[in-house]
NULUMVO-183758 format. One record per atom (N, C-alpha, C): x, y, z. Coordinates in pm, whole numbers, plus 50000, padded with zeros to 5 digits. Example, Ala and Ser with C-alpha at 12.3 -4.5 7.8 and 13.67 -1.06 7.14 Angstrom:
<pts>
513194943150780/512304955050780/513204967050780/512854977550708/513674989450714/512905000350787/
</pts>
This chain:
<pts>
130414610459978/129904600660074/129464588159999/130404579259985/130134567159908/131124556459951/130834544559911/131764533359931/132344529859794/133664530659779/134314527559653/134964513959663/134684505259570/135254491859570/135974489859437/137244487059446/138024484859325/138634470859332/138244462159240/138774448459241/139974447359148/140974440159192/142124437459108/142314422559096/143274418459019/143584404358994/142384397358934/141584390159016/140484382558962/139144389558975/139144401759018/137934409959021/136824403959105/137144398059218/136084393059304/135424404859372/134114404459384/133384415859438/132694412659567/132264423359637/131604421559765/130204415759751/129664416459630/128314411059614/128314395859617/129464389559609/129534374959607/129644369459748/128654371859828/128744367859969/128464353059987/128144345959877/127964331559891/129314324659907/130394331259873/131724325559894/132094326560041/132654315960100/133054316460242/134034327660271/134964330160180/135924340860203/135244354460207/134294356660117/133594369460113/132754371160239/132114360260284/131304361160405/132164364860526/133344358760536/134224362160647/134664376760640/134844381660518/135234395660503/134154404960557/132904401960524/131804410260573/131744410160726/131914398460785/131874397660930/132974405960994/134154405760932/135254413860984/134984428660970/134364432360858/134094446560835/133124452060937/132144444060974/131114448761065/131654451461205/132754445361237/133334447261371/134404458161372/134684464161258/135724474361251/135134488161272/135954498161303/135464511861319/134774516661193/133904526361210/133104531061097/133914538960997/135004544761036/135734553360946/137124547660923/137304541560806/138574535860766/138864540960626/140094544460600/140404549460467/141554541660407/141354536560282/142424530060208/142914517160268/142064509760341/142484497160402/142384485960297/143424477760283/143444467260182/143234453560247/142344445560186/142074432060235/142424422260125/143174411960156/143524401560058/142624389560079/142004384959970/141104373459976/141614363259876/142134352459927/142694342059839/143684348659743/143384347859612/144324353259514/143864366659458/142864373059522/142394385959474/142514396259584/142344408759548/142454419559645/141314429359626/140854435059735/139794444959731/140254457359806/140004468859749/140294481459816/138974487959854/138884492059978/137674498860024/138044512460078/137324522460038/137534535960090/136244540460157/136284541660287/135104546160361/135294560860392/134334568660352/134384582860378/133504586160498/133794597360565/132964601160681/131494601960642/130674596760730/129244597260707/128694584960639/129564575260606/129114563260538/129284551360632/128264543760648/128314532260737/127834519760662/128604509160671/128284496760601/127544487460695/126354483260656/125514474860740/125184461960666/124574452660736/124144440160675/122734436860722/121844434960626/120474431260657/120214417660595/119764408560674/119594394460635/120884389560568/120804386260439/121994381060372/122574390660270/121924401960245/122394411060143/122864424160206/124064428960172/124564441360225/123954453360152/123854464560223/123474476960156/124174488360227/124044500360171/124764511860222/123784521260293/124174525160413/123374534960485/124164547960486/123574558760437/124264571560427/123624581560523/124444587660605/123984597760699/124374611560648/123384619560616/123664632960564/123834642660680/124934650260679/125144659960787/124184671660773/123944678460882/123144690660878/121844688960951/120904682060889/119594681060952/119484669461047/120484660761052/120464649761149/119574638261109/118864639560999/117964628660958/118734618560875/118294606060883/118934595160809/118164592560680/118904591260574/118324587260446/118914573760412/118094563360409/118584549760388/118324545460244/119374541860178/119264536460043/119474521460049/118424513860022/118554499260024/118814493959883/119684501059813/120104496359680/121094485059699/120644473159679/121504461759702/122624461259598/123744455959642/124864454459550/124534442959457/123984446459343/123554436159249/124744430659172/124434423559066/125444416558989/126564425758943/127774422258977/128924430158936/129224428258789/129914437658726/130324435658588/131344424258580/131424418258462/132394407358442/133814412258462/134104424058407/135404430458425/135174444758473/135854448358580/135634461558638/135894472558536/134934481658526/135094493258439/134734490858295/134254478658262/133914475658124/132474470658114/131754474458009/130424468557986/130574453557962/129534446057994/129614431457983/129864426657840/129344434057739/129574429457602/131044430857562/131704441157614/133144442657587/133934432157666/133484429557789/134154419257870/134044405557803/132854402457749/132674389757678/133574389057555/133714400257487/134604401057371/136034397157409/136464401457527/137824398457574/137944383957625/137014380057713/137114366857777/136934355457678/136084357357578/135814346557483/137044342957401/138044351457402/139274348857326/140324341457409/139984338357531/140894330157613/140874315857560/142034309757534/142074295957482/141314286157571/140754275957510/139914266357580/140634259457695/141934257157681/142664250057785/142694257757917/142374270957912/142364278958034/140944281058089/139944275058026/138574277358072/138334272058213/139034261358250/138904256158387/139344266658488/140404274058456/140874284658545/139874296158550/139284299458435/138294310158434/137124307058528/136724294458532/135594290558617/135924291658765/137204292258801/137604293258941/137624307658991/137494317158901/137604331258939/136414335659024/135214332858976/134004336959049/132824328958997/131744329759070/130534322659029/130004328358898/130094341458882/129604347758760/130414343158639/131734342258654/132564337658544/132294322958514/132114315058619/131814300858599/130504299058522/129474306558562/128194305558493/128304309858348/129124320058322/129304324858185/129984314258099/131084308658148/131854298858070/131014286258041/130064283258128/129224271358110/127914274458037/127724286757997/126444290757939/126394288757789/125184288257737/124994287257592/125434300057523/125314311357593/125774324257538/127264323557503/128034317557591/129484316257571/129784307557448/129124296157440/129364286957328/128924293257197/127764299857198/127254306057075/128184317157028/128684325057123/129564336157088/130854330857025/131434320657085/132694315157031/132474308656894/131344301956876/131054296156745/130844306956639/130074317056675/129744327856581/130984334856531/131934337156621/133144344556586/134324335456555/134004322456532/135034312656494/136184312056595/135804312556722/136784311556830/136784297656894/135814289456854/135684276256918/136864267256880/137234258656973/138344249456955/137814235156968/138324226556885/137844212756880/138834203356947/138334195557041/139124185057106/138544171557066/139354161257079/138934147757043/138704139557170/137564132957176/137224124357290/137214109757243/137824101257322/137924087057286/137314078357395/136414069457354/135854059557445/136674046757428/137234041857537/138194030757531/137814019857631/138584008757622/138423997757716/139823993457762/140013992457894/141343989357946/141543974257961/142693970358018/143043956258027/142133948558123/141433955758211/140493949358303/139083948858245/138983952158116/137703951758045/136733962458096/137273973558146/136453984558194/136513996158096/135404003458086/135384015158000/136214026358061/136854034257976/137574046158019/137414056757911/137614069157950/137274080557863/138454090157862/138944093657741/140124102157728/139814114057637/140624124657653/140474136557571/141844141257521/141864146757400/143104151757340/142874165857286/143754175157326/143764188457267/144794188157154/144344187657029/145294186056917/146124198456890/145744209856949/146484222256926/147504225157035/147554216757135/148484218957246/149914216557200/150834224257258/152254222357225/152764209057282/152104204157386/152444191257444/151244181857429/151074177257308/149904169057278/150004155557347/149004152657427/148934139657494/147494137157538/147114124557540/145784120857584/145694121757736/144564127057784/144344128457928/143064121357968/143104114558081/141944107158130/140874116658182/139624114258141/138474121658192/137874113358305/137874118958424/137394111458541/135874112558556/135334104058639/133914105058675/132974096758592/133494087558507/132614079058430/131694071358525/130374071458500/129434064758593/129824050258618/129944046058743/130414032458776/129564021358717/128264023458704/127394012558661/127544009158513/128244017658436/128414014658293/129824009758261/130674008558363/132074005458339/132293992258265/131423982658285/131593969458225/130703967158102/129973977358061/129063975657949/129773975457815/129153968457721/129663967857585/128533971457489/128913974757365/127913977757264/127173990657288/127824000457352/127154013257380/127224022657261/126214031157248/126254041957150/127084053557205/127744060857116/128664071457156/128514082957057/127974094357105/127744105657015/127954118957086/128064129557007/128294143057058/127304152756994/126644160857079/125814171957031/126204184357111/126574195057041/126954207257110/128164204957198/128024208257325/129134206357420/128914194257510/128104184657463/127794172957545/128094159957472/128584150457550/128844136857500/127774127657556/127244118957472/126194109557515/126694095257501/126494087357607/126734073057605/125384066157622/125024057657527/123664052457521/123624037257523/122614031757591/122334017557589/123484008957635/123663997657566/124723988357601/124203976257676/125093966757700/124733954557771/125993948757835/125833938157912/126963931657978/126753916757987/127763909758043/127663895258055/126473891258141/126223898858245/125123895558336/124013905958328/124013913658222/123043924558210/122483924758069/121173924458060/120523925257929/120683939457874/120333941257747/120403954457686/119603964457768/120133976657780/119493986857862/119103998957777/118194006957831/117774019257764/118384031757829/119314029857921/119884041057995/120764049857905/120744062857933/121554072557859/122264081557960/123574083357940/124354092058027/124964103257944/125054114858006/125504126957936/126684133258009/127724136557934/128884143457989/128904157657935/128814167458026/128884181557988/130344185857992/130914188557875/132344191857869/132654205257933/131674214357940/131894227358004/131924225958155/131014217858208/130944215758353/131904204858400/132374196558305/133184184858338/132434175958438/131174172958403/130324165258494/129414155958414/129104144358475/128214134358416/126834135258479/125824132058399/124454131658450/123654121758365/122484118158413/121594109258338/120704117558247/120474112558127/119554118958033/118324110058016/117394114757936/116164107057912/116504093657847/115924082557895/116274069357840/115754067257698/116384057857629/115934054057495/114504048857498/113844049557383/112484044157375/112484029057391/113564022757349/113694008257361/115134004657393/115343994057466/116693989857504/117473985557380/118743989757372/119563986557255/121003983257296/121643975057213/123033971357234/123653968157098/124893972557074/125553970856945/124703976556832/124433989356840/123573996156742/124324007956680/123754013456575/124344025156509/123854037856578/124734047856582/124394060456647/124974071856562/124124080856514/124574091956431/123804104756463/124384115956418/123764129156437/123254134156303/122004138156297/121414143956177/120444154856219/120654166856167/119804178356201/119764180856352/120944179756415/121094182356559/120244173156645/120014161056597/119304150956674/120074137756668/119954129856775/120634116856780/119714106056724/120254098156631/119544086656576/120194073956631/119434066056704/119884053056755/119174042356674/119934034456600/119354026256494/119694011456511/118654003056503/118833988556499/119513983056623/120403973456601/121123967256710/120353955856775/120953950356880/120333939656956/119663945457077/118513940157114/117783945357228/117343934457321/116503938157414/115923928257505/114873920257431/114323910457497/113313901857433/112123909957386/111793920457461/110613928457427/110923939257323/112213941057286/112583951657192/112303947257048/112023957156965/111823954456823/113093958556750/113853949156691/115153952256634/115103960856508/114013960056432/113903967556306/113343981456335/114053988956416/113534001856460/114654011656486/114274024256507/115244034456546/114554044856633/115354051356716/114864061956805/115514075156765/114774086056778/115294099456750/115214107656877/116364113256918/116444121157041/116554135957008/115664143857068/115704158457053/116264164457182/117484169957179/118074175357303/117334187557357/116574194257272/115824206057319/114694202157413/114084190557387/112984185957472/113404174357562/114644169457544/115154157957619/114174146157610/113774142957487/112804132157467/113154124057342/112684111457342/112914102257232/111604099257159/111724096257030/110564092256951/110894079356878/110024069556891/110254056156837/109734055056694/110524048256606/110124045656468/110504031256433/109864025656331/110204012156288/110184011256136/111014002156084/111093999855939/111703985955918/111053977355840/111563963755820/112893963255746/113303974155679/114573974155606/115783975155697/115573978655823/116693979655917/117073965655965/118363962555953/118873949455996/119543951256132/119273942456228/119853944056363/121373943856366/122003935256284/123463933756288/124123945256212/124563955456286/125133967356225/126623968156256/127423971156154/128863971956171/129383986456174/128803995156093/129294008956090/128214018056033/128424031156049/127464040955998/128174054055971/127564062255886/128134075255853/127024084255798/127174097355817/126224107055762/126894113955643/126214113755528/126744120055407/125604125955326/125784138455284/124784145455202/123414145555269/123394147255401/122134148155473/121394135055486/122094123855467/121484110655479/122344101855569/121714092055635/122434082655720/122624069555646/123874065355634/124204052555570/124584042455677/124024030555667/124274019755763/124864007855689/126044003355734/126643991155680/126283979655774/125573969955721/124963959755806/125723946655811/126833945355741/127593933055748/127773926655612/128613916455606/128963909655481/128383895555479/127833892055367/127293878455351/128433868355346/128313857755424/129363847455429/129423839455299/128333839755222/128263831755099/128743839754978/128233851854961/128523859854841/129523871054866/129943873554990/130823884755029/130203898254994/128893898454971/128193910854942/127963918655072/128253931855067/128053940455184/126663946455177/125853943655277/124493948955281/124493962555352/123823972355293/123753985755353/122433992355316/121994001155402/120764008755379/121044023455403/120184032055348/120334046455362/119004052455406/119084062055498/117884068355552/117594081255476/116384082455424/115934094355353/115084102755449/115644113855503/114894121755601/113634128255544/113614130755412/112434137055352/111204128155361/111424114855346/110304105455354/110274097655484/111394098255558/111454090855684/111514075855665/112084071555552/112144057255521/113584052955493/113814039855499/115124033955472/115074026655339/116094028955256/116204022555126/117544015455116/117674006555019/118953999954996/119944009954939/121184009454989/122214019054949/122894014854820/123634024154762/124394021954640/125394010554662/125253999654586/126083987854606/127553990554572/127823999054472/129204001954435/129914009854544/129224019254603/129814026954711/130044018154833/129094009654861/129164001154979/130263990654966/130553986354844/131523975654823/132913978954878/133303991754879/134623995554929/134614001155069/133444001155130/133304006555266/133603995255364/134853993955400/135283982955487/136173988355599/135603996955681/136354002555792/135744015655840/136354021855942/135844034655994/135804045155883/134754053355883/134544063055776/134274076955832/134724087155757/134404101155788/134094108055656/133344119155667/132994126955548/133584140955564/134354145355463/134944158755463/134554165655333/133894177155346/133444184755229/132654176055133/131804167355188/130954159055105/131614146655048/132904144655076/133634133055023/133814122555131/133534110155098/133614099155193/135024093155192/135624092355311/136924085955329/136774073955422/137464063255390/137394051055468/138804046355502/138994041855626/140274036355669/140224021255652/140874016555546/140874002255515/142033995555590/141693986055678/142713979155758/142783964255727/142263960655609/142263946555571/143663941555539/144523950355488/145913946955458/146763959155484/147283960155604/147973972455643/146933983055678/147313995855670/146394006855699/146504017155588/145444018555511/145464028155402/144144035855398/144224048155348/143064056855338/142514056155197/141194053555188/140514052755058/139494064055046/139244068354923/138304079254899/137294074954792/136014077854818/134974074654721/134804086354625/135084083854498/134954093954394/133554093054334/132704102854365/131294102154324/131134103154172/131974111154109/131804113253965/132134100753885/133234094453918/133614082253845/133064069553909/132484071254028/131874060354102/132864048954126/133984052654187/134994042554220/135784046854343/136394036954407/137214039554524/138654042054480/139234053154531/140584057054494/141464056754618/142614050254612/143524050354728/144174064054745/144114069454865/144724082354895/146174080554938/146424070555019/147774067955065/147794057455174/148974052055198/149154041855300/149884047855419/149504043655539/150144048455660/151214038655707/152254044055767/153364035755812/152914025855919/153324013355901/152994002955999/153744004956129/154774013656127/155524016456248/154794026256339/153834033456283/153114043556360/151704039256399/151034032156310/149654028056337/149634014756412/148664013456501/148534001056579/147063996556572/146683989656463/145293985256445/144843976256560/143503975656582/142463982556505/142383997456540/142184005656437/142204020256455/140814026156432/140624037956489/139444045956463/139864058456388/138944064056311/139244075556225/138354087256263/138974099156276/138224111256306/138924122756234/138154133356203/138724144556127/138314157756189/139254167356189/138984181156228/139374189856110/138394196156048/138684203355925/139084193455819/140284195355763/140804186055663/141974177955717/142094177755848/143164170255911/142604157255970/143254146155937/142814133155984/143604128956107/142904121756195/143534115856313/143174101056315/144204092756311/144014078256316/144454073656455/143494069156533/143754065656673/143674050556688/144794044556731/144874030056740/145054025156883/145384012756895/145554006257024/146574013857109/146234015257239/147094022857328/146984037857308/145974042357229/145774056457195/146944062157116/147674053457045/148684058456951/147944066056841/148424077956809/147684086856720/148574091956607/148084090456484/148774095356365/147954106656306/148614117856272/147934129756220/148504133356084/147624137055991/148094141755860/146994149855793/147404159055707/146504167055626/146444160655488/145274156255447/145154148555325/145564156655202/145434169955209/145784178055093/147264181255086/147904182255204/149304186455207/150274175355246/149754163555272/150624152555316/151544148155202/152834147155232/153774142055134/153674126955122/154424121555027/154374107155004/155774102154974/156214092755057/157544086855038/157414071855017/157724067554893/157644053354858/156274047454890/155234055254859/153864050554877/153304052155016/154094057655110/153644059355248/153464074155275/152304078055327/152034092055356/152884097055473/153404109255457/154174115455565/153214120855669/153454117855795/152534121855901/153304124056030/152644130556125/153194131956260/152414122756352/152924120556473/152274110956561/152404114856707/151504109156788/151544110256933/151814096256986/152854094357066/153184080957117/152024074757194/152004061557196/150954054357267/150994057857415/149804057857475/149684060957617/149774048357701/149074037957658/149034025357732/148714014357631/149594004757620/149423994357519/148223985457545/147643986157664/146513977357698/145153983957674/145153995757613/143894002757589/143424000357446/142173995757432/141553994257301/140584005757279/140664011957162/139814023557131/138514018757068/137394022557129/136074018557079/135574028556977/135764041357005/135294051756913/135874065256949/135894074356851/136404087956870/135404098056816/135234109056888/134334119756846/134984133256871/134564143156796/135064156856812/134024165456883/134484174356970/133604183357043/134244197257045/133484207157002/133994220856991/133354230057095/134184238257158/133714248457253/134444261457220/
</pts>
């Protein structure tokens, strides 16, 4: 005397009565005879089998179903109000084994997983899911690009570099009020993308911060900056966002920086006279933040400062290292690489031991479309240029033909798109 429920296909269960289809199923069941055996009901793309045995009656109290069992013999009713609580992720398997299986589904199918049930959607969007995939080295890294189109509006694209059909795809839902802003900060922490500050022709620098959750595929507002900023440096250090210098409103102090803690969703303001408002580029290396502040028109000297987290102060950076830092930079295994676009497009490497810049190789002018941005996944470089034209190469295994590095490429998507910045996000 029991009710047996066996889910197939997507394993939707009767406990999910918040779904309209499930609710309609319950209403239909309540109007059917009490004794039905082996009747199959199809719900969307899943199926449920119910076996009702004599003496078992399915009832509904308020919004939660329970089973009423009538024992033969003494005529008395014994009511068990054991509600159908949370179903297992996969029928017949403990949740830890189910997580072991589901976490191995490639990232490109996670959107489909979220459509199966509310429980699966909550799992795929949870920190447990991200932590499990990171711990077991199952996480996959995609590249996100912040761009500007021919109408001078911001647009947001994503690339799965492991896809057999590699192509940039538009991410919809960018907040309308930031579409015309310039000088915004762009950073990634965990599974979230942050767009910070910015300004416009008719808009002064703002302190607004917007957050894109890559798991939910949704935008939301985050805690605002301590001070309004525009055209500033933005870097990640110790899982916190550093927003440094830049131009601000009249009331803003330019020789300052803000630190954002995502755990508390709060900012902390700091100031230091060594920070110069006019910032051109930044990079994190050896646990320190390096800021390139621009070139002197008189001496061609590149001014740069470095942040020492141990003391919380800014000092002048190594002049020899800074002298060759003239373009987008990334750090791989502690080594600084710079994309020099002053004459063609070539990759330079800073050799710490000999304290000199060494050319790694030149990229074909037929593939790159400057100005380009540089991003790296592991030891593989991605050079993303105008129109989202993308060149990929492994610095250790790339061949060299007549001084030009051998690489693969992704054709341009739209020649009118300018790339502002590129970031990597792993799930």
